[in-house]
Wavefront OBJ file of the C-alpha trace (Angstrom):
o trace
v 50.931 75.244 140.719
v 47.689 75.884 142.615
v 48.253 72.850 144.790
v 51.943 73.648 145.133
v 51.031 77.005 146.577
v 48.736 75.434 149.119
v 51.149 72.709 150.133
v 53.989 75.185 150.411
v 51.968 77.049 153.052
v 50.649 79.768 150.779
v 47.519 80.578 148.762
v 47.386 83.180 146.028
v 44.124 84.817 147.172
v 41.730 84.595 150.080
v 38.920 83.681 147.696
v 40.456 80.196 147.608
v 40.368 79.797 151.380
v 37.014 78.001 151.375
v 38.443 75.379 149.040
v 41.816 74.967 150.761
v 40.907 72.092 153.029
v 39.010 70.297 150.262
v 41.986 70.605 147.904
v 44.341 69.287 150.560
v 42.152 66.272 151.304
v 41.742 65.568 147.594
v 45.507 65.724 147.087
v 46.175 63.371 149.981
v 43.684 60.825 148.673
v 44.832 61.018 145.060
v 48.501 60.743 146.058
v 48.116 57.318 147.661
v 48.838 55.434 144.437
v 51.407 57.942 143.155
v 53.178 57.852 146.516
v 53.821 54.105 146.394
v 57.348 52.788 145.960
v 58.678 49.817 144.005
v 61.207 47.226 145.184
v 63.522 45.670 142.562
v 66.559 43.376 142.632
v 64.641 40.586 144.360
v 65.320 36.871 143.672
v 63.955 35.640 140.357
v 63.445 39.163 139.064
v 60.437 39.590 141.307
v 59.128 43.141 141.775
v 57.187 44.263 144.827
v 55.510 47.509 145.729
v 54.584 49.274 148.943
v 51.388 51.352 148.771
v 51.251 55.005 149.665
v 49.381 54.393 152.896
v 52.458 52.508 154.179
v 55.016 54.919 152.753
v 53.235 57.846 154.364
v 53.628 56.186 157.773
v 57.393 55.602 157.554
v 59.398 57.241 160.319
v 62.478 59.093 159.051
v 65.883 59.390 160.739
v 69.254 61.004 159.999
v 72.393 59.129 161.067
v 75.481 61.086 162.092
v 78.832 60.282 163.660
v 78.603 60.581 167.451
v 80.542 63.659 168.522
v 79.062 64.299 171.954
v 77.132 62.518 174.658
v 74.081 64.759 174.390
v 71.268 62.619 172.982
v 68.586 65.306 172.824
v 66.805 65.712 169.493
v 65.798 69.003 167.874
v 62.674 69.217 170.070
v 64.622 68.832 173.313
v 63.349 65.318 173.918
v 65.560 62.405 174.880
v 66.382 60.172 171.950
v 66.967 56.573 172.998
v 68.271 55.618 169.547
v 71.889 56.723 169.979
v 74.716 54.205 169.723
v 78.315 54.561 170.850
v 79.548 55.736 167.438
v 76.450 56.544 165.368
v 73.440 58.487 166.529
v 70.167 58.921 164.691
v 67.858 61.871 165.041
v 64.201 61.850 163.983
v 62.936 64.112 161.218
v 60.047 65.971 162.819
v 56.637 65.048 161.431
v 57.791 62.142 159.266
v 55.474 59.174 159.757
v 53.580 60.822 162.605
v 49.921 61.631 161.941
v 49.718 64.205 164.730
v 53.015 65.747 165.822
v 52.386 69.166 167.361
v 51.448 70.778 164.058
v 54.253 69.390 161.891
v 53.280 68.189 158.417
v 54.708 65.016 156.882
v 57.669 66.128 154.723
v 58.150 62.865 152.791
v 57.688 62.870 149.010
v 58.517 60.585 146.103
v 57.690 63.054 143.324
v 58.283 66.693 144.302
v 60.683 68.930 146.184
v 58.975 72.191 147.170
v 61.112 75.330 147.460
v 59.439 78.334 149.154
v 60.597 81.663 147.786
v 61.829 82.940 151.144
v 64.327 80.201 152.037
v 67.628 78.827 150.772
v 67.977 75.092 150.170
v 71.071 72.961 150.630
v 71.517 69.227 150.098
v 73.981 66.360 150.234
v 73.835 62.786 148.932
v 73.024 59.920 151.250
v 72.440 56.193 151.386
v 68.923 55.491 152.575
v 68.183 52.138 154.173
v 64.798 50.770 155.137
v 64.108 48.868 158.331
v 61.047 46.625 158.428
v 60.147 45.384 161.901
v 63.747 45.899 162.985
v 65.241 44.079 159.988
v 67.427 45.912 157.464
v 65.567 45.264 154.210
v 66.216 47.610 151.254
v 68.473 50.447 150.090
v 68.270 53.473 147.800
v 69.923 56.798 147.022
v 68.952 59.548 149.428
v 68.912 63.350 149.312
v 69.409 65.052 152.672
v 67.813 68.497 152.236
v 67.933 71.345 154.733
v 67.222 75.032 155.159
v 70.223 76.640 156.893
v 69.036 78.955 159.651
v 70.554 80.906 162.505
v 68.886 78.590 165.029
v 70.067 75.417 163.263
v 69.138 73.387 160.195
v 65.508 72.772 159.243
v 64.874 69.524 157.391
v 61.111 69.603 157.694
v 60.325 73.046 156.316
v 56.912 71.980 154.962
v 55.254 69.450 152.704
v 57.422 67.741 150.064
v 60.645 68.852 151.732
v 62.278 65.440 152.299
v 62.290 63.256 149.149
v 62.789 59.509 149.050
v 63.371 57.146 146.129
v 60.394 55.896 144.153
v 62.322 52.686 143.392
v 64.417 50.776 145.944
v 66.661 47.778 145.558
v 67.630 44.745 147.615
v 70.582 44.665 149.983
v 72.236 42.017 147.808
v 72.349 44.457 144.898
v 73.424 47.397 147.079
v 76.368 45.415 148.419
v 77.733 44.554 144.986
v 81.283 45.750 144.346
v 80.249 48.047 141.475
v 77.206 49.589 143.195
v 77.432 53.370 143.390
v 75.229 56.472 143.437
v 75.139 59.067 140.664
v 73.234 62.343 140.876
v 71.964 64.586 138.082
v 69.955 67.706 137.361
v 67.686 67.469 134.323
v 66.240 70.542 132.637
v 64.849 71.488 129.262
v 66.836 73.506 126.787
v 65.379 76.990 126.437
v 64.746 76.698 122.692
v 64.025 72.999 122.328
v 62.305 70.045 123.863
v 65.625 68.273 124.434
v 66.478 67.398 128.021
v 69.953 68.381 129.204
v 71.591 66.837 132.252
v 74.389 68.070 134.482
v 76.066 66.423 137.460
v 74.707 67.386 140.871
v 77.175 65.379 143.004
v 80.216 63.323 142.037
v 79.698 59.584 141.607
v 80.130 57.874 144.981
v 80.420 54.321 146.163
v 78.642 53.390 149.359
v 81.172 51.137 151.067
v 81.886 53.533 153.945
v 78.191 54.194 154.420
v 77.438 50.456 154.507
v 80.124 50.037 157.160
v 78.373 52.686 159.248
v 75.086 50.852 158.733
v 76.676 47.636 159.980
v 78.177 49.413 163.005
v 74.849 50.986 163.840
v 72.971 47.682 163.588
v 75.528 45.977 165.821
v 75.034 48.550 168.568
v 71.344 49.353 168.240
v 69.348 49.413 171.465
v 66.942 46.452 171.758
v 64.309 48.997 172.861
v 64.836 51.160 169.791
v 61.657 52.243 167.965
v 63.265 50.877 164.799
v 62.310 47.406 165.976
v 58.653 48.101 165.197
v 57.078 49.264 161.948
v 58.777 50.799 158.894
v 61.664 53.248 159.182
v 64.008 54.975 156.743
v 67.456 55.940 158.036
v 69.645 58.258 155.962
v 73.428 57.830 156.132
v 75.063 60.897 154.515
v 77.815 60.073 152.023
v 79.634 63.361 152.673
v 79.671 65.849 155.539
v 79.384 69.041 153.527
v 76.093 70.460 152.259
v 75.966 72.257 148.889
v 73.551 74.953 147.745
v 70.942 73.614 145.350
v 70.761 75.538 142.057
v 68.144 78.241 142.452
v 65.354 77.700 139.897
v 64.573 80.577 137.590
v 61.017 81.835 137.756
v 59.170 81.812 134.442
v 55.992 83.444 133.176
v 54.448 80.009 132.827
v 53.926 79.035 136.455
v 52.990 75.501 135.389
v 56.310 74.914 133.643
v 58.602 72.313 135.159
v 61.717 74.079 136.500
v 64.148 71.217 136.813
v 64.328 67.668 138.071
v 66.766 65.939 140.414
v 67.516 62.298 139.573
v 69.705 60.059 141.733
v 70.491 56.502 140.646
v 71.842 53.668 142.744
v 73.210 51.149 140.284
v 75.932 48.656 139.437
v 75.900 49.828 135.816
v 79.187 51.647 135.052
v 77.648 54.774 133.490
v 74.535 55.954 135.266
v 74.005 58.787 132.788
v 73.165 56.244 130.072
v 70.243 55.051 132.195
v 68.645 58.489 132.085
v 67.381 57.815 128.563
v 66.234 54.269 129.289
v 62.628 53.330 129.921
v 61.277 52.022 133.201
v 61.691 48.365 132.231
v 65.457 48.785 131.839
v 65.736 50.394 135.264
v 63.802 47.494 136.740
v 65.781 44.782 134.941
v 69.090 46.367 135.967
v 67.879 46.500 139.612
v 68.560 50.235 139.645
v 67.193 52.296 142.510
v 65.891 55.719 141.502
v 65.096 58.938 143.329
v 63.373 61.387 140.990
v 61.767 64.654 142.100
v 60.606 67.808 140.354
v 61.891 70.987 141.991
v 59.042 73.495 142.236
v 59.043 77.032 143.621
v 56.214 77.843 146.019
v 55.040 81.085 147.590
v 56.740 82.534 150.640
v 55.988 80.671 153.832
v 55.622 83.909 155.783
v 52.783 85.016 153.489
v 50.649 81.992 154.261
v 47.335 82.218 156.081
v 47.750 78.560 157.071
v 51.269 78.462 158.522
v 51.379 75.830 161.286
v 52.865 76.913 164.604
v 56.111 74.861 164.442
v 57.175 76.651 161.239
v 56.765 80.215 162.485
v 60.323 80.483 163.884
v 61.629 79.593 160.395
v 59.409 81.787 158.256
v 58.452 84.604 160.628
v 61.242 84.597 163.203
l 1 2 3 4 5 6 7 8 9 10 11 12 13 14 15 16 17 18 19 20 21 22 23 24 25 26 27 28 29 30 31 32 33 34 35 36 37 38 39 40 41 42 43 44 45 46 47 48 49 50 51 52 53 54 55 56 57 58 59 60 61 62 63 64 65 66 67 68 69 70 71 72 73 74 75 76 77 78 79 80 81 82 83 84 85 86 87 88 89 90 91 92 93 94 95 96 97 98 99 100 101 102 103 104 105 106 107 108 109 110 111 112 113 114 115 116 117 118 119 120 121 122 123 124 125 126 127 128 129 130 131 132 133 134 135 136 137 138 139 140 141 142 143 144 145 146 147 148 149 150 151 152 153 154 155 156 157 158 159 160 161 162 163 164 165 166 167 168 169 170 171 172 173 174 175 176 177 178 179 180 181 182 183 184 185 186 187 188 189 190 191 192 193 194 195 196 197 198 199 200 201 202 203 204 205 206 207 208 209 210 211 212 213 214 215 216 217 218 219 220 221 222 223 224 225 226 227 228 229 230 231 232 233 234 235 236 237 238 239 240 241 242 243 244 245 246 247 248 249 250 251 252 253 254 255 256 257 258 259 260 261 262 263 264 265 266 267 268 269 270 271 272 273 274 275 276 277 278 279 280 281 282 283 284 285 286 287 288 289 290 291 292 293 294 295 296 297 298 299 300 301 302 303 304 305 306 307 308 309 310 311 312 313
């Protein structure tokens, strides 16, 4: 977990400080291929992929029911992306190379959990806009740190996961399409993998209706009309506490994994044991991240300014 410690805004000893920047650059370069996402469910069984350099540039947004006329985002700036019934708020740092010290929180492989915060999450439908056109869909996991000054979605690197495999809109709009969510962890005395349910199985019909409403009322000057964007439509209002991982003596041991499947197959749990080819052939969308504990944010020598109110107060 040496890299995890660095990316979670902490380093175990100052002797590593000289190597910190080099490690970070190396990680960013090596993650380009691992960070790519795959698109399935296309006509003729075609499979496409989007490289990490594109994925890393995706802007991220959270869609909520409009409850008030105030369109300010978390940074106090006017957000021109609000509609009459649905408003979207940007996730700070996502897809922006330089954003006042924020780091990009997007990840397809890991969910970092600093020791000094509590994590909550809720399931979502993620949709991808490409040059203003609704293009693909996937399960989403809306993660936050509850705080007395509001929720923090970007609490550091690898804090906002997205699916590694997306599917076409045609598949997502099938009658049987639904999202199932699981926690996978190893049995303490065996190599067997046990799974438990994280969220109840949910269809996405209501969420797709919100997507349609939002598209019908979107401002022609919206930033969504240029480049790639991911908009998350929560499937439920309530956040739930994520299970707190137990710390082990082996700091390299995988704690647990969150897997969310968007599929038309009736029993998503049966897909957990299937290989990648089956997931592709069934046009299943998959979000899969390893939950990893990282050192306390407040102990970091490299804590960017925007995160100090969260970790230091």
